[in-house]
N, C-alpha and C positions, 0 to 999 in steps of 0.2 A: 579472500582471494586466493590464499594458499589451498584450502580445501576444495574451493571451486576448480582451481587448475588442475589438482590431482585428479578430480573425478572427471573433468573433461579429457584428460590425457588417458585415463583408464577406459572410459567409454569409446574414445577414438581407437585405441589400440585393440579394443574387442572388435570393434567394426572392421578394421583392417584384417584381423585374423579370421573373421567370417568370409571376407572377400578373398583371401588366400584359399580357404577352404572350397569356396565355390569354384574358383579357378581349377584347383585340382580335381574336384569332383566333375566338373565339365570336361577337363582333359581326359580324365578316366573314361567317362561315357563315350567320348569320341573314339578312343581306343577300343572299347568294347564293341562299338558298332563295326569298326573296321576289321576287327578280329572275327566277328561273326561272318562278315562279308567273305573272308578268306577260308572259312571252313570247308567249303565244298569245292575249293579251286586252289588248294595249296600247292599243287604241282605246276601251275601255270606261272613261269617266272615273270612274263610280262604283267599279269595281273598284280603279282606281288610288287613289282617296281612301281606300277601306277598307284597302288595304295600307299606305298611309302612315300613317293613324291608328293602325293595330296596331303598326307599328314604333315610333312616337312613344310610345305608351302603355305598351308591354310593357317591363318591367325598368328603367324609369327611365334608360336608357342614353342616348338622343339627346335633345339640346335641341331639334332640329328635324329634319324629313324633307322632301325635295324629289324629285320626279320629273320630270326634263327630257328633252325629245325631241332628236332628232339634231341639230336646228337650234339648240339652246339655249333653246328656249322652255319656261318652266315650266309643266307641265301641272297638278299639284296639289301642295299643301303641307300639312303638319301640324306644329304645330296650325294649324287653318284660319284663325284670327285673324291670322296673319302677312300675309295678303293678298297673297301673291307669285304666286298662280296667274294665269296669262295674261300675265305679264311676261317679259322676256328676261333672261338672265344677262348682266350688263354688265361686272363686275369682271374685270380681267385675271387675277387669281388664280383667281376662279370659273371662268373660260372654260378655264384650264389644267387644272383639275380635271375639268371635264365633257368636255373634248375627248379624254381618255384612254379608250380602247376596251378596257380591261382593268382588273381590280380594282385599287384604288388607296387608299393611306392617306396624306394630306397631312402635311407638316410644320405645326406651329402657325403661323397667319397672322392678320392683323387683317382682318376682314370690313369691308364697306361700312358695317355698323352700329356699328363700332367696338370690337367684341367680339374677343377672342382665341380662335380655334376651331381644330379639326382636322376634317377631312371624311374619311369612310369611304364610298367610292363603288363601285358595282357596275354594269358594263355590262348592257344588256338586249338579247338577240339573239332573233329569232324562229326559227321551226322550220327555216328554210332558211339561218339564219346571217347574216341581214340586221341591221346595227345599227339598234335602234330608239331607244335613248336610255339615260338613266343614272338609277339609284336611288341616292341619296345621303344619309347621315345625318350630321348636324352636332352636334358636341360643343362647348358653351361652356366653356372650360377654366376660367375664373375663377368661372363662376355654377354650374356643374354640380357634383353631389356625387360625380363619378366616382372622384376620388382618396381622398375620405373612405370610400367603400364599398370600393374596392380596398385602399388601404393601411391604412385603420382607425386606431386609436389605437396609437401605438408602445407596446410592452408593458413597458418599463422606467420606473422612477421615479427616475431619477438624472441628469435633465437631458437625456437623449438626445432627438433629434427627427430627423424625416425630411423631406427636400425634394427636388424634382424639377426638373430643367432639360431644355430641348428640345435637339436635335441642335447648335443654335448657342450654346448655354450661357446662354440666358435662363431665368430662374426661372418655372416655370408652376405649382408647387404649393410652398407654405411654410406652417408653422403661424402665422407672422407674416404677415398679409395684407398688410402694408405692403411687403413684400419682393417681391410678385408683379410680374412683368414686368422686374425688374432684370437687368442683365447681369452674369452671373457667370462669363464666359469665361475671365477672368484668374485666377480663384480656382485655387489650387494643386491642390485636389481635382478640379475640373472639367477642368483641363488634363490631368491624369493620367488621368482618366476617358476622355477623348476619345482618349488614346493606347492604353491598355490594355483598356478596356472593363469590367474588374472588378478589384478588389484592395482594399488598405487602406493608409493612411498617417497620420502625425502631421502636422496642419496648423494654421494659424491662421485663425479665421473673421473675418467682417467687422468684429467687435468687439475684435479682437486677443485672442481668447481661444484657448488651445491646445486643440485637439480631437482625438479619436481617430475617424478617419473610415473607414467601409467604403463602397464603391460599385460599382455595377453597371450596365450598359446593356441596356435593352430591345431585343431583336432586331427586333421588329415595328415599333417606333415610334422606335427611336434615342434614347429619352429615356434620362437618366441618373438613376438612384435613389441618393441619398446619405443614409447613416445616420451620425449624428455623436453622440458622447458627450464632454461635458467632461472633459478631462485629470484636473483635480483631483477631480472627482467619482468618476472610475473608481478612482483610486488610494486615495481616502478609504475605500473598501471593505475595503482591506487591514487599515487600523487598526481599523475596525469588526469585522473577523473576529478580530483579535488580542485585542481587549477582550472580545469574546463568549467565546472560548475561555479567556481568564484568569478571567473570572467564574465560569465552570463549574469550572474546576480548582483555583482558590484555596482553598477550604475543604479539599479533600482533600489538597492540597499541605501546608497547615499540619498537618493531622491526622498525615499520613505522617512529616513531619519530627519531630514530637514523639515519635511511637512509635520511629522509628528512633534519635533521640538517646538515649532511654531504654535501648532495647536495647544500643546501642553502649557505654554506661556500664557496663552489667552485663557485657558481653563483655570490655571492656578491663581491668577490675579483675582478674579471675581470670588473665587472660593475663600481666599484670604480675608476678603472683606465680609462675606457672609459669616465666616467663623468669628470674626470680632464682634459682629453685631449679635450673634445668637449665643455667644460664650456665657453670658450670665444667666441665660434661661435654661442651660443644659444642666441636668443633674450631675452631682459629683461622681456618682458610681458610673454613669455612661461616659463622663469625660476621661475617667481613667482608662477605660476600654479604648477610647479613641486614641489616647496618649500611647497606649501600649502597642499600637500598630506602627510599623516602620513606614514613615512617610512615602519613601521611594518605591516601595514594593508594588503598590496599586499601579503607578505609571509603568513600571517595568513589565508587569503582567499584561497591560493593555498593549504596550509596544509590540511584546511578543505574539500575542493574539493577532495584532493588525499585520505584522509580517507573515505569520503563518497563512493568514487569509489571502494576502496579497500574492505570496508565492504559489498558493494553490490556484488562484485566478491566472497568474502568469504561466504556469505549467500546463494548465488547461488550454490557454490560447496557443501555446507552442505546439502541443499535441495535435490541436485541431487545425492549425497552419500546416503541419507536417503531412497531415492526412489529405488536406485539400490539395496540396502541390503533388501528390502521387497517385491519387485515386480519382477515378472518373465519378462525378457526384451522382450520376443517374444510375449507372449499372454496378457501382462498387468494384469494377475491374480496375487493373492498372490503366493510367493514362498513357498516352503516346510518348511523352517525354520520359517518364519513369521506365516504361517498357524498353525504349531504345538503350538506356542506360544499363539496364539489367543484362540485355543481350550481348552488349559490348562485353561485359565481363566473361561470357561464354566464349565469345571470339578470342579475347585476350588469353584465355586459358586453353584454346585450341580444343574446346568441348564440342563435340558432334551435336547437332540439333537439327530437328525437322520443323519447319514453319508451315503453319496452315492459315490461309488467308480465307475468310468466309463473309458472306453478307446474306441478309434475309431476302427470300424471293418475294417480288411484288410488294415490297414495303411502302413504296411511293403511293400505291393504290390504297394501302391501309390509312396512311396519313391523310391522303386527300379525301377519302370517304368517311372515315371515322374520327379524324382529328388527331392532333399530336398527343393528346393524353393517352389515347388508345395505342398510339404508336410506341409511347414510352413504356406502357405496360408490356408491350410485346418484347421490346428490348430488354427490360429487366427480367422477364421470364426465361429469355434465351441465355442471358448472362448467368442466371442461376444454373442452368443445364451445363454451361461451360465450366463453371466452378466445380461441379460434380465430376467432371471428366478428368480433372487435374490430377496428376501424380506428384510425388516429391521433386521439387526443382523445377516443375512445369510452370509455365506462365500463360496469363490470359489478359488481353488487353483490348479495349475499345479504341479502335485505330481511328474512326471517325464516322459520324452518321449511323448508318447501319452495318458498317464494316467492322469485323473483329479478326484479331489474330491470335492463334494458339502457337506455343512453342513447346515442343516435346523434346526433352534432353536425353541424350544417349539413346535415341529411337531411330530405327531404320525407316525408310520411306514405306516399305510394306506394312510395317507394325503401325506407323501413323495412319496409313490408310484404313486399316482395320478399326483403329480406335475412332477415326472420324466417321466411318460408316456406322458404328454402333452409336455414336453421338447423334448422327442424323436421325436414326430410328428412335431414339429418345426424345429429340426435340419434336417429332411428328406427333407426339402424345399431347403437345400443346395445341389448343384449338384457338385459332385467330379470331379476331372480330368479325371476319367474313363467315365464320362457322365452318372453316376448313382447316385441316391439320397445318401447323407452321412448317415450313421447309426452308432450307438454305442451300446455297451452292458453294463449293469450296475448291481451292487450288492449293496444291502441296509443292514445296520445294526443300532441298536439304542443303545444310551447310557442313562441310565444305564442297559437297558433290556439284552444287550448282553456283558456286560463287564464293569469293573471299570476303565480300563486304555485305552488311545487312541489307543495304539498299538494293544490291543485286539479287539477294534471296527473295526480298519482298516483291520486286519487279517479276521475278520468274514465277512466284506464287500467284500474283495479279494475273499473269497471262494465263496461268492453268485456270484461275477462277473465271476469267472471260470466256475461256473455252467451254467451262461447264454451264455458263449461261447460254452460249451458243447451241450447245448440244441438248437444250430443253430444260435447264434448271433442275433443282433437287438432285444433285449428283455431285460426286467428288472426282476432280481430275488431278493427275500428276504431270508436272511439267515435262515437256519433251526435250528441253535443253540439256 
């Protein structure tokens, strides 16, 4: 359990570091696009202000945006209430950032306003390659929700938590806000992180509590992401598992023991009589071998063998029952009950998802003409295509009859529409019993854009599906609500 927890935390920290890198790269790409847009219109203050406002407002990434000319004069700022436009960059650190004529991501530093910040800057060159100025976005580390949006809530409920340090070992994110800004460079985990970039080890935190820590370093920012689980909490899971298994197996153990004891009594009694009758006819040499065997070993071995077999049967039945209660037996997709439980988890986590309701066109005609066996084969072929279309965390469910539901997590309506169109083209490669390409109609709705409850999202998607049917079938419609 110790090794498994260390590895889980290491992998999770690595994944979070990759997510931070993607965020920074995406932000830099956005800045690059905007800088290119200003290259030929740098003297137009309205255009500069428009671009700065757009960067500030979109995505809730930057706490402020500045556009500075080649002499260090602030041309515009967003939000405009900052009132920096017309001033000159005076701070030493600020000048260092703006004097760089190449894309740049700063280390965290304290701004003249006393805030802990990082700056992502992008140079602006005109059409002949002349340096015009710098477009920069500032992120207030302690005030921004950047870490909450990137790191999110740690998925474990065993006392684990995530914190982040900068390249100097100072804490820039911690669930305990009182720790922000503290120097953790001498921490055993941070020291190891700065040496190895990623790994895992057992360490003691600031409160002398043993922790199982996994860590990884972001390539783009050189920040260190650390995931820690209390040692005692991790190992207590072993005891919980033992108790759980014991509770499940105890009744069966008692029952099996009684049965085996009764059977053994019936078997031993006639064996004693047979031994007495045959004793005189057994050779001395064979008798010595028989006496050398411990009388109880055979029974113990058989009891062990019986229990192993019995538990194998029991576990097989438990696994079969679990599968039968969560999977649709025909299509091997999630059944309706399990699907609704899974989606409720997304809603509880406020995770965005797009729901697609679809059903097979003219399916009743297939059933009526070619029988239910042919209809079942059509549903199984469609289900296979649905599975192929899924990505990580996506869901596919047989909702009832020929109706199916797909849930694409963290996917916009436009992205979902493209994926369903691609799926529709793939499904048309299936030839129905009628000798025609198999088609379906689909409706799309999004959480939370079209409702706060699953039933509302399904209702909206169902309305769009009905519209697709009305518009001629073999098409995908997005709800108008």
